[in-house]
VMD Tcl script that draws the C-alpha trace (Angstrom):
set ca {
  {-36.21 80.67 30.46}
  {-38.57 79.50 27.72}
  {-42.26 79.54 28.57}
  {-45.23 78.41 26.49}
  {-47.23 81.17 24.80}
  {-50.60 79.57 25.50}
  {-51.91 76.93 27.85}
  {-52.12 73.46 26.34}
  {-55.61 71.99 26.45}
  {-56.34 68.96 28.60}
  {-57.31 66.89 25.58}
  {-54.02 67.70 23.82}
  {-52.09 66.88 26.99}
  {-53.97 63.61 27.49}
  {-53.49 62.68 23.83}
  {-49.72 63.20 24.05}
  {-49.50 61.28 27.29}
  {-51.53 58.38 25.89}
  {-49.27 58.25 22.83}
  {-46.17 58.23 25.04}
  {-47.54 55.39 27.17}
  {-48.59 53.44 24.06}
  {-45.07 53.67 22.63}
  {-43.65 52.35 25.91}
  {-46.16 49.50 25.96}
  {-45.25 48.45 22.41}
  {-41.53 48.43 23.27}
  {-42.21 46.34 26.38}
  {-44.15 43.79 24.31}
  {-41.33 43.60 21.76}
  {-38.71 43.16 24.49}
  {-40.71 40.37 26.09}
  {-41.17 38.62 22.75}
  {-37.43 38.86 22.03}
  {-36.59 37.49 25.48}
  {-38.92 34.54 24.97}
  {-37.46 33.75 21.55}
  {-33.90 33.90 22.91}
  {-34.80 31.55 25.77}
  {-36.44 29.05 23.43}
  {-33.57 29.28 20.94}
  {-35.79 30.34 18.04}
  {-34.41 33.86 17.70}
  {-33.41 34.95 14.20}
  {-33.11 38.68 14.82}
  {-30.85 38.68 17.88}
  {-27.22 37.58 17.55}
  {-25.42 36.49 20.69}
  {-22.54 34.09 21.40}
  {-23.48 30.61 22.55}
  {-21.45 28.56 25.01}
  {-20.11 26.40 22.18}
  {-18.86 29.46 20.27}
  {-17.28 30.97 23.40}
  {-15.35 27.77 24.11}
  {-14.16 27.60 20.50}
  {-12.98 31.22 20.53}
  {-10.96 30.69 23.69}
  {-9.10 27.77 22.15}
  {-8.22 29.76 19.03}
  {-6.70 32.59 21.06}
  {-4.39 30.21 22.91}
  {-2.77 28.96 19.70}
}
mol new
graphics top color blue
foreach p $ca { graphics top sphere $p radius 0.5 }
foreach p [lrange $ca 0 end-1] q [lrange $ca 1 end] { graphics top cylinder $p $q radius 0.2 }
display resetview
């Protein structure tokens, strides 16, 4: 089993942990912003089918 050669310092550990949490926080903010834009209908970066498109696709398949 692989083991570290030397003990990692507390400051290095805390720095890595803070960076990991910061990345998660940024992703959470982006996800919330995307959700808000989808709900308001102002989203340009997220493509999803609307009810009108779904109804139109169903009619085309029947023909």
